[in-house]
C-alpha positions in Angstrom: -7.9 30.1 -11.2 -4.9 31.8 -9.2 -2.7 29.6 -6.8 -4.2 31.1 -3.6 -7.7 30.6 -5.2 -6.4 26.9 -5.4 -5.5 26.6 -2.2 -8.4 27.8 -0.7 -10.7 25.1 -2.6 -7.8 22.5 -1.5 -8.5 23.6 2.0 -12.7 23.1 1.5 -11.9 19.6 0.3 -10.1 18.9 3.6 -12.2 20.7 5.9 -13.7 17.6 7.4 -10.7 15.6 7.8 -9.6 15.0 11.4 -7.2 17.7 12.3 -7.3 18.2 15.9 -3.9 17.7 17.2 -2.6 20.8 14.3 -2.4 23.9 15.9 -1.5 25.5 12.8 -2.9 23.7 9.6 -3.1 24.8 5.9 -2.5 28.4 4.9 0.4 29.0 6.9 4.3 29.1 6.0 4.3 25.9 8.4 2.1 23.2 9.8 2.5 23.3 13.6 1.3 19.8 15.6 1.7 18.7 19.1 3.1 15.3 19.1 2.3 12.5 21.9 4.9 12.3 24.8 4.7 8.7 25.1 4.9 7.5 21.6 7.5 7.5 18.7 7.2 9.2 15.9 7.3 7.1 12.6 7.9 9.3 9.3 7.8 7.9 5.8 7.7 9.9 2.5 6.6 8.1 -1.2 6.6 9.5 -4.5 4.1 8.6 -7.5 5.1 9.9 -11.3 2.5 10.0 -13.8 3.5 7.1 -16.4 6.2 5.6 -14.0 3.8 4.7 -11.1 0.3 5.1 -12.5 -1.1 5.4 -16.1 -2.2 8.7 -17.4 -6.0 7.7 -17.7 -6.1 6.9 -14.1 -8.8 9.1 -12.5 -7.4 11.8 -10.3 -9.2 10.5 -7.3 -7.7 7.0 -7.7 -4.3 9.2 -7.7 -4.9 10.8 -4.7 -6.1 7.8 -2.9 -3.2 5.7 -4.1 -0.6 7.9 -3.7 -1.6 8.4 0.2 -2.4 4.6 0.8 1.6 3.7 -0.1 2.6 6.0 2.7 -0.1 4.6 5.5 1.1 1.4 4.0 4.6 1.9 5.4 3.3 3.3 8.8 1.2 0.4 9.4 4.0 -1.8 8.7 6.1 -0.5 11.7 3.1 -1.1 13.9 2.1 2.7 14.1 -1.0 4.9 13.3 -1.0 7.7 11.1 -1.5 10.9 12.8 -0.7 13.8 9.5 0.2 14.1 6.3 1.7 16.6 3.9 1.1 16.8 0.1 3.4 17.9 -2.7 1.8 17.9 -6.0 3.3 19.0 -9.3 1.5 19.2 -12.9 1.7 20.6 -16.6 0.6 23.9 -16.7 -2.6 22.9 -18.8 -3.8 20.6 -16.1 -7.5 21.4 -14.8 -8.1 22.8 -11.7 -10.9 20.5 -11.5 -8.5 17.5 -11.9 -6.2 18.8 -8.7 -9.2 19.1 -6.5 -10.5 15.8 -7.7 -7.0 14.3 -6.6 -7.1 16.2 -3.3 -10.8 14.4 -3.0 -9.3 11.1 -3.1 -6.4 12.1 -0.3 -9.2 13.4 1.6 -11.3 10.4 1.4 -8.5 7.7 2.6 -7.3 10.3 5.2 -11.0 10.5 6.8 -11.4 7.1 6.8 -7.7 6.6 8.7 -8.1 9.8 11.0 -4.9 11.3 9.6 -4.7 14.8 9.3 -3.6 16.9 6.3 -1.5 19.1 7.5 0.0 21.3 4.4 1.8 20.5 1.2 3.2 22.6 -2.1 2.0 23.1 -5.5 4.2 23.5 -8.4 4.4 22.9 -12.1 6.2 20.1 -13.3 6.8 18.2 -16.6 4.1 15.3 -15.6 1.8 14.8 -12.8 4.0 14.6 -9.6 2.4 14.0 -5.9 4.9 13.1 -3.0 3.4 12.5 0.2 4.9 12.8 3.6 3.0 10.5 6.6 4.2 10.8 10.2 2.8 8.2 12.3 3.3 7.4 15.9 3.6 4.0 18.0 4.4 2.8 21.4 8.3 1.9 21.8 7.1 -1.4 22.6 4.7 -2.0 19.6 7.5 -1.1 17.0 8.2 -3.2 14.2 10.8 -3.5 11.5 12.2 -5.5 8.9 15.1 -7.0 11.5 14.3 -9.3 14.1 13.1 -12.4 12.3 14.4 -15.6 13.4 14.8 -19.1 11.8 12.0 -21.7 12.4 9.5 -18.4 12.3 6.4 -18.5 10.6 5.9 -16.0 7.6 2.6 -14.8 7.2 0.7 -12.4 4.9 -2.7 -10.2 5.9 -4.5 -11.2 2.8 -4.1 -12.9 -1.2 -2.0 -11.5 -3.1 -1.5 -10.3 -7.2 -4.7 -8.3 -7.7 -3.4 -5.3 -7.9 -1.3 -6.2 -10.6 -4.3 -8.1 -12.1 -6.3 -4.9 -11.9 -3.0 -2.7 -13.2 -3.5 -5.1 -16.4 -6.8 -4.0 -17.1 -6.5 -0.2 -16.3 -3.3 0.1 -18.7 -4.4 -2.1 -21.5 -8.1 -1.3 -21.1 -8.3 2.4 -19.3 -12.2 2.8 -20.8 -13.4 -0.2 -19.4 -16.7 0.2 -19.0 -18.7 -1.7 -21.4 -20.1 -5.1 -22.2 -17.9 -6.1 -24.9 -14.1 -5.2 -26.2 -14.4 -5.8 -29.9 -10.4 -6.2 -30.4 -10.0 -8.7 -28.4 -13.5 -10.5 -27.4 -13.3 -9.6 -23.8 -16.9 -10.0 -22.3 -16.0 -8.8 -18.6 -17.8 -5.4 -17.5 -20.2 -7.1 -15.2 -17.4 -9.9 -13.9 -17.0 -9.1 -10.3 -13.8 -10.5 -9.8 -12.3 -8.3 -13.0 -14.3 -5.3 -11.1 -12.8 -6.4 -7.7 -9.0 -6.6 -9.2 -9.8 -2.7 -10.7 -11.1 -1.7 -7.2 -7.9 -3.1 -5.1 -5.5 -1.4 -7.9 -7.3 1.8 -8.0 -8.1 2.2 -4.1 -6.0 0.0 -2.3 -6.5 -0.7 1.8 -3.5 -0.1 3.7 -3.6 -2.8 6.5 -3.4 -0.1 9.4 -5.6 -1.4 11.7 -4.1 -5.0 11.4 -0.7 -3.6 11.4 -1.4 -1.7 14.7 -2.9 -5.1 15.9 0.0 -7.4 15.2 2.4 -5.0 16.2 1.2 -5.2 19.8 1.9 -8.8 19.8 5.1 -9.6 21.0 5.6 -13.0 19.4 5.3 -10.8 16.0 9.0 -10.4 15.4 9.5 -8.8 12.0 6.9 -6.8 9.8 6.9 -5.1 5.9 4.6 -4.0 3.8 4.3 -6.1 0.5 4.6 -2.7 -1.5 7.4 -4.0 -4.0 6.0 -7.5 -4.5 6.7 -10.8 -2.0 9.6 -11.8 -3.8 11.4 -8.9 -3.8 10.2 -7.2 -0.2 11.1 -10.9 1.4 14.1 -10.9 0.5 14.9 -7.6 2.0 13.1 -9.2 5.2 15.9 -11.5 4.7 18.9 -9.5 4.4 17.4 -7.0 7.3 17.4 -10.5 9.7 20.5 -12.1 8.7 18.3 -15.1 7.7 17.0 -17.1 4.4 13.6 -17.9 4.0 11.2 -21.1 2.4 8.2 -20.3 0.7 5.7 -23.2 1.1 2.7 -21.4 -0.3 2.0 -18.5 -2.3 -1.5 -17.2 -1.8 -3.4 -16.0 -4.9 -6.0 -13.7 -4.8 -9.4 -14.9 -6.7 -9.3 -11.9 -8.7 -6.0 -12.1 -10.1 -6.9 -15.8 -11.1 -9.8 -14.8 -13.1 -8.2 -12.1 -14.9 -5.5 -14.4 -15.7 -7.8 -16.7 -16.9 -9.1 -14.0 -19.3 -5.5 -12.5 -20.2 -3.8 -15.7 -20.7 -1.3 -14.2 -17.8 0.3 -16.6 -14.8 -1.6 -15.1 -11.3 1.1 -17.0 -9.8 3.6 -14.6 -11.1 1.3 -11.3 -10.4 1.1 -13.1 -6.4 5.2 -13.0 -6.6 6.4 -10.1 -8.0 3.5 -7.9 -9.0 3.4 -5.5 -5.9 1.1 -2.8 -4.5 -1.2 -5.1 -2.7 -0.1 -3.5 0.4 -0.4 -6.2 2.3 1.9 -7.2 5.5 4.5 -9.5 5.7 5.2 -11.0 9.4 7.4 -13.3 10.9 5.9 -14.7 13.7 7.3 -16.9 16.5 6.1 -20.5 15.6 4.8 -21.7 18.9 2.1 -18.6 19.1 1.3 -18.4 15.2 -1.9 -20.9 15.7 -3.2 -18.9 18.6 -2.4 -15.7 16.9 -3.8 -16.4 13.7 -7.2 -17.8 15.2 -7.4 -14.5 17.4 -6.9 -12.4 14.1 -9.5 -14.2 12.0 -11.9 -13.3 15.1 -10.8 -9.8 14.8 -10.8 -9.4 11.6 -12.7 -11.6 10.0 -10.4 -13.3 7.6 -7.1 -15.2 7.7 -3.8 -14.6 8.5 -2.2 -16.8 5.6 1.2 -18.3 6.4 3.2 -18.4 3.4 6.5 -20.1 4.7 9.0 -19.9 7.4 12.3 -18.3 7.7 15.6 -20.3 7.6 19.2 -20.5 8.5 20.3 -20.4 4.9 20.7 -17.1 3.0 18.3 -16.5 0.0 14.7 -17.1 -0.7 13.5 -20.5 -2.0 10.5 -22.2 -3.1 9.4 -25.6 -1.1 10.8 -27.5 -3.3 14.3 -25.8 -3.2 14.0 -23.6 -6.2 15.9 -20.4 -5.7 13.4 -17.2 -5.9 14.5 -14.3 -8.0 13.2 -10.7 -6.8 11.3 -10.0 -9.5 8.8 -7.1 -8.2 9.1 -3.3 -8.8 12.6 -1.5 -8.7 12.7 2.1 -8.8 15.8 2.4 -11.1 15.2 -0.7 -13.6 
């Protein structure tokens, strides 16, 4: 298959992804897009490398979905909505065209659900699968949130329990062909375990909190926000550094699926919740007097809880409720 033939097949995969504001899309030297006059543009880029950010056995559809999800989560953390993305994909010469098309199918599935146009990108040979996506989002200036702006006394809250993605990675990495009733080497019987499958689902097809980010961004009581891509311990320390505050963690909300996988593997699910990363939940610093009312509205709007995990403090650093320092234990791209 030639490059032009492959691009034509990719365009077919993306044909029903919303692209109404693209004047020129895939197939020309560059895309042409009509930005909104009243909004600011939010731009983010993230790259995933085979063997570093995802196991080689991960299905192509899930690789594409996860790659776009990580970028959409960054846009959500700013209170913005995604409008378009470009995709650069590098792959070894012997990669099957079907794998590439399945990868784009995963990208298209998530782009379709979030109404994010795929404006173009690039294909190239590489020593391993490398996928780099750039997403452009839009946000009203009044709704833009950053990591800075939190005050001492603000309530820290997350949009969902943590640790399920790391638990799913544990299963996907150590049992890549998990689909049978019995693992003969370990004696683990979990193929029909709902919570184990839920952990795998969170890892393979994470849900970026785009709607939640836009909703929280519209509240003046939300003073700072970021996504939890590298783990609560690491990302909270970054929010503190940006805001010039410290933080005390009173509660670490562990996902039930992480608890179940931990029971099977012997791992501590609280470690996954604190440092596992890639849950793509949002972390928000919320004015203390407004938190209860905001959490109640969040529950009504989204049908689940906005979970308080602690509070911002005047003293620097992140500590547990008993004063124990929390060392960042999440993902570090240079480690």
